C-alpha positions as CSV (number, residue, x, y, z in Angstrom):
1,M,-0.1,0.0,-0.1
2,T,1.5,3.3,-1.2
3,A,1.0,6.5,0.7
4,T,-2.5,8.4,0.4
5,D,-1.3,11.6,2.0
6,A,0.1,15.0,0.4
7,S,3.2,13.2,-1.2
8,L,0.8,12.3,-4.0
9,L,1.0,16.0,-5.0
10,D,3.7,17.3,-7.1
11,L,3.3,20.7,-5.5
12,P,6.3,22.1,-3.1
13,S,4.0,23.7,-0.6
14,A,1.5,20.8,0.1
15,E,1.6,19.1,3.3
16,S,0.0,16.7,5.5
17,T,-1.0,17.5,9.0
18,R,-3.8,16.3,11.4
19,H,-6.3,18.5,13.3
20,T,-8.5,16.9,16.1
21,V,-11.7,19.1,15.7
22,N,-15.4,18.5,17.0
23,G,-14.2,15.3,18.7
24,V,-12.7,13.5,15.6
25,D,-9.0,13.4,14.3
26,L,-8.7,14.5,10.8
27,H,-5.9,14.0,8.1
28,V,-5.7,17.3,6.3
29,V,-3.8,18.2,3.3
30,R,-2.7,21.9,3.1
31,A,-1.0,23.9,0.3
32,G,-0.3,27.6,-0.4
33,D,0.5,30.5,1.5
34,P,-1.1,30.5,5.0
35,D,-1.4,34.4,4.9
36,D,-3.6,34.1,1.6
37,E,-7.5,33.7,1.9
38,L,-8.7,30.2,3.0
39,V,-10.3,27.7,0.6
40,V,-11.8,24.8,1.9
41,L,-12.4,21.6,-0.4
42,L,-14.8,18.9,0.8
43,H,-14.8,15.6,-1.1
44,G,-17.7,13.2,-1.5
45,F,-18.1,9.5,-2.0
46,P,-16.2,7.4,-3.2
47,D,-13.3,9.6,-2.8
48,F,-10.8,11.2,-0.4
49,W,-8.8,14.3,-0.3
50,Y,-7.1,13.3,-3.6
51,G,-10.2,14.0,-5.6
52,W,-9.3,17.6,-5.7
53,R,-5.8,16.9,-7.1
54,H,-6.6,19.0,-10.2
55,Q,-8.1,22.0,-8.3
56,I,-5.5,22.2,-5.5
57,P,-2.7,23.6,-7.7
58,A,-5.0,26.1,-9.7
59,L,-6.2,27.7,-6.5
60,V,-2.8,28.0,-5.0
61,D,-1.8,29.5,-8.3
62,A,-4.7,31.8,-8.0
63,G,-3.4,33.1,-4.8
64,Y,-5.4,31.0,-2.2
65,Y,-4.4,28.9,0.9
66,V,-6.0,25.7,0.3
67,V,-7.0,23.1,3.1
68,V,-8.5,19.8,2.1
69,P,-9.6,17.2,4.8
70,D,-10.2,13.7,4.6
71,Q,-13.6,13.7,6.1
72,R,-14.5,11.6,9.1
73,G,-14.7,7.9,8.0
74,Y,-12.3,8.4,5.0
75,N,-8.8,7.3,4.1
76,R,-6.4,8.5,6.9
77,S,-9.1,10.3,9.1
78,E,-10.6,8.7,12.2
79,K,-13.5,6.4,11.4
80,P,-16.0,6.4,14.2
81,R,-18.5,3.4,14.6
82,A,-21.4,4.9,15.9
83,L,-24.3,6.1,13.5
84,D,-24.8,9.2,15.4
85,A,-21.1,10.2,14.7
86,Y,-22.3,10.7,11.0
87,R,-25.1,12.8,11.6
88,M,-25.2,16.0,9.4
89,R,-24.7,18.4,12.1
90,E,-21.4,16.4,13.0
91,L,-20.2,16.7,9.6
92,S,-20.4,20.1,8.9
93,G,-19.4,20.8,12.5
94,D,-16.2,19.2,11.6
95,V,-15.6,21.9,8.8
96,A,-16.6,24.6,11.1
97,A,-14.2,23.6,13.5
98,L,-11.4,23.0,11.0
99,I,-11.7,26.6,9.9
100,D,-11.4,27.6,13.5
101,A,-8.5,25.4,13.9
102,E,-6.7,27.2,11.1
103,G,-7.1,30.7,12.8
104,R,-9.9,31.9,10.7
105,D,-13.4,33.3,11.2
106,D,-14.4,32.1,7.8
107,A,-13.4,30.5,4.4
108,H,-14.5,29.9,1.0
109,V,-16.0,26.4,1.0
110,V,-16.3,24.1,-2.1
111,G,-17.9,20.7,-2.1
112,H,-18.4,17.9,-4.3
113,D,-21.0,15.2,-3.9
114,W,-21.2,14.3,-0.1
115,G,-18.8,17.1,0.3
116,A,-21.3,19.5,-1.2
117,A,-24.2,18.2,1.0
118,V,-21.8,19.1,4.1
119,A,-21.0,22.5,2.3
120,W,-24.8,23.2,2.0
121,D,-25.3,22.1,5.4
122,L,-22.3,24.4,6.6
123,A,-23.9,27.6,5.0
124,L,-27.2,26.9,6.5
125,R,-26.1,25.9,10.0
126,H,-23.2,28.0,10.5
127,P,-23.7,30.7,8.0
128,D,-20.9,33.0,9.3
129,T,-18.2,30.7,8.5
130,V,-19.1,30.4,4.7
131,D,-17.5,33.6,2.5
132,H,-18.2,32.2,-0.7
133,L,-19.9,28.6,-1.6
134,G,-19.2,26.2,-4.3
135,I,-21.2,23.4,-4.9
136,I,-20.4,20.4,-7.5
137,N,-23.4,18.1,-8.4
138,V,-25.4,17.8,-5.4
139,P,-28.6,19.8,-5.0
140,H,-30.0,21.9,-2.1
141,P,-31.3,19.5,0.5
142,S,-34.8,20.7,0.3
143,V,-34.5,20.3,-3.5
144,M,-33.3,16.4,-3.0
145,R,-36.0,15.7,-0.4
146,R,-38.7,17.2,-2.4
147,T,-37.6,15.6,-5.5
148,L,-37.1,12.1,-4.3
149,K,-40.8,12.5,-3.0
150,S,-42.2,13.6,-6.4
151,S,-40.0,12.0,-9.1
152,P,-40.0,8.3,-9.8
153,R,-37.0,8.8,-12.1
154,Q,-35.0,10.3,-9.4
155,L,-36.0,7.8,-6.6
156,A,-34.9,5.0,-9.2
157,R,-31.6,6.8,-9.6
158,S,-31.0,6.9,-5.8
159,W,-31.6,3.0,-5.5
160,Y,-28.0,2.8,-4.0
161,M,-29.0,5.2,-1.0
162,F,-31.7,2.4,0.1
163,F,-29.2,-0.6,-0.6
164,F,-26.7,1.2,1.7
165,Q,-28.9,0.8,4.6
166,L,-28.4,-3.1,4.5
167,P,-26.0,-4.5,7.0
168,V,-22.7,-5.9,6.1
169,V,-23.7,-6.6,2.6
170,P,-22.7,-3.1,1.2
171,E,-19.3,-3.3,2.7
172,M,-18.8,-6.8,1.3
173,V,-19.9,-5.7,-2.3
174,L,-17.7,-2.6,-2.2
175,G,-14.7,-4.3,-0.8
176,R,-14.7,-7.3,-3.1
177,G,-11.6,-7.9,-4.9
178,D,-9.2,-5.9,-2.8
179,A,-11.7,-2.8,-3.0
180,R,-12.5,-3.5,-6.7
181,G,-16.0,-2.8,-5.9
182,V,-15.1,0.8,-5.0
183,L,-13.4,1.4,-8.1
184,D,-16.5,-0.1,-10.2
185,V,-18.4,2.6,-8.6
186,L,-16.0,5.2,-9.4
187,E,-15.3,4.4,-13.1
188,G,-19.2,3.2,-13.6
189,S,-20.3,6.8,-12.8
190,A,-17.6,8.8,-14.7
191,N,-17.0,9.1,-18.5
192,P,-14.5,6.9,-20.0
193,G,-10.8,7.9,-19.4
194,A,-11.7,10.2,-16.3
195,F,-9.4,8.3,-14.0
196,T,-5.7,7.2,-15.1
197,D,-4.7,3.7,-13.9
198,D,-2.4,5.2,-11.6
199,E,-5.0,7.4,-10.1
200,L,-7.0,4.4,-9.6
201,A,-4.2,2.7,-7.7
202,H,-4.1,5.5,-5.3
203,Y,-8.0,5.3,-4.8
204,R,-7.6,1.5,-4.0
205,D,-5.0,2.2,-1.5
206,A,-7.5,4.5,0.3
207,W,-10.3,2.3,0.4
208,R,-8.1,-0.7,1.5
209,R,-7.6,1.1,4.9
210,Q,-9.3,-0.6,7.6
211,G,-12.8,0.7,8.3
212,A,-12.7,2.9,5.3
213,I,-15.6,1.2,3.5
214,R,-17.6,1.0,6.6
215,G,-17.2,4.4,7.5
216,A,-18.2,6.0,4.1
217,V,-21.2,3.6,4.1
218,N,-22.4,5.0,7.5
219,W,-22.8,8.5,6.1
220,Y,-25.7,7.0,4.1
221,R,-27.1,4.9,6.9
222,A,-27.2,7.9,9.1
223,L,-28.6,10.0,6.4
224,L,-31.9,8.0,6.4
225,R,-31.8,6.9,10.3
226,R,-30.5,10.1,11.9
227,R,-32.2,12.9,9.9
228,D,-30.8,16.1,10.9
229,D,-32.2,19.0,8.8
230,A,-30.5,22.6,8.9
231,P,-32.6,25.3,10.9
232,R,-32.9,27.3,7.6
233,E,-33.3,26.8,4.1
234,T,-32.0,30.1,2.3
235,V,-28.2,30.5,1.6
236,D,-26.7,34.2,2.0
237,A,-23.4,33.5,0.9
238,P,-22.6,34.0,-2.7
239,T,-23.0,30.6,-4.4
240,L,-21.9,28.8,-7.4
241,V,-23.5,25.7,-8.5
242,V,-21.5,23.6,-11.2
243,W,-23.3,20.7,-12.8
244,G,-22.5,18.1,-15.1
245,D,-25.6,17.1,-16.8
246,E,-24.6,13.7,-17.6
247,D,-24.9,12.7,-14.0
248,A,-26.2,9.2,-13.6
249,A,-27.4,9.7,-10.1
250,L,-28.9,13.2,-10.2
251,L,-31.5,14.8,-12.3
252,P,-30.0,17.9,-13.9
253,S,-33.3,19.9,-13.3
254,M,-32.5,20.0,-9.5
255,A,-29.3,22.2,-10.4
256,A,-31.5,25.1,-11.3
257,E,-33.8,24.9,-8.5
258,S,-31.1,24.9,-6.0
259,V,-29.8,28.2,-7.1
260,G,-33.4,29.4,-6.4
261,Y,-32.5,28.5,-2.5
262,C,-29.6,31.2,-2.7
263,T,-29.8,34.9,-2.5
264,D,-26.9,35.4,-4.6
265,G,-26.7,32.2,-6.7
266,H,-25.2,31.4,-10.0
267,L,-25.3,28.2,-12.0
268,K,-22.7,26.6,-14.5
269,R,-23.9,23.8,-16.5
270,I,-21.4,21.6,-18.5
271,P,-23.7,19.4,-20.6
272,W,-21.4,16.5,-21.4
273,A,-19.8,15.9,-18.4
274,S,-20.8,13.5,-15.7
275,H,-20.9,13.3,-11.9
276,W,-17.0,13.9,-11.9
277,V,-17.1,17.1,-13.7
278,H,-14.0,18.3,-11.8
279,D,-12.0,15.4,-13.0
280,E,-13.2,15.5,-16.7
281,E,-13.3,19.3,-17.2
282,P,-11.0,20.5,-14.6
283,E,-9.7,23.7,-16.4
284,R,-13.4,24.8,-16.8
285,V,-14.2,24.1,-13.3
286,N,-11.1,25.7,-12.0
287,D,-11.8,29.0,-13.9
288,A,-15.3,29.0,-12.9
289,L,-14.2,28.6,-9.2
290,V,-11.5,31.2,-9.3
291,G,-14.0,33.6,-11.0
292,H,-16.6,32.9,-8.4
293,L,-14.1,33.5,-5.5
294,R,-12.9,36.6,-7.0
295,D,-15.9,38.5,-8.2
296,G,-19.0,36.6,-6.9
297,N,-19.8,34.5,-10.2
298,G,-18.5,31.7,-12.1
299,S,-18.8,33.2,-15.7
C-alpha cells in the first residue's frame, strides 16, 4: 500500500497534517501561503482528499491557501463506529471547527457529492463561517428531499442510498476484489478516461484502509436513520453551482432549482460531463471557481 497523503501531489507547498476538531481526528492536506485567503475543499463518495488534485494547484496559483480534509470515516482520518457520529450536524461541525483551527473566522468552501451536501449544511447551519460557497453536482437539501418524493425517476436513480441501509452487504460488495467494488462505482459513474490507472491505484489504496468502507457507508445510513435538517433553507453566501448534466445519479433539473434557494446564486452547466465534472473538465471548473471566489460569479 502506497502513501495516500500529500506526497501524491507534485506541489512544493503541499503538506499533510492532522487536526483534532469536533471530537474527531482528521488528516488534512494543506497547500499555498497561510497568509492568503482560505479555501476549504470537501470531497464526497467514493473519494478522499485526492479528488481535488486538479483544483488544489490551480487555487494555489490563483493566490489561495487551500485546506483539504479527509472527512471523518475516510482514508487517513478517524473512522467512528457509531451512526450518530455521522449525523449532518457533526459533519458540518467538523468543517466549522477546522476553519477555526486554521485561525480563521470564515472561509470559501467548495464541495463535491457528499462534500457538497456538507457544504450546503455548513452554509445553512453555520452561515457566518462561509464567505463564498461552491457546489459541484449535489442539489440543495430541500430540493433533494422534494424531488425524491415527487419524481419516480430520481427515486430510481437513488437506489444505492437504500441498498446502503443493509447491514454488512454493502461493505462486502464494495470491498470485494481488494476494493475493486469501489473502483467499479468510481469508473461506472464517470465518463471513460476520467481516471488514469495510476490514479485508480491510489484510490484502491485509500479504500483498503481498515474501516474506510464501513465509515463511508455509514454516512448513507445516518442520512436516513438520523435525519438532521438544518434550521434554515436560504443560503446567503454568494453561491456557484457547477453541474455536469450527464450525472447518472442526479436529475439535472435540480441544479437550477437549487440556485433558487440562494440569495446570490449562479449556475454553470457542463452538458457533456458526468458527476465527476471536476475530474473530466478541470480547467473549466477551475476557471469557474476562481472567477466565483474573486468576483462572486462563475462566468
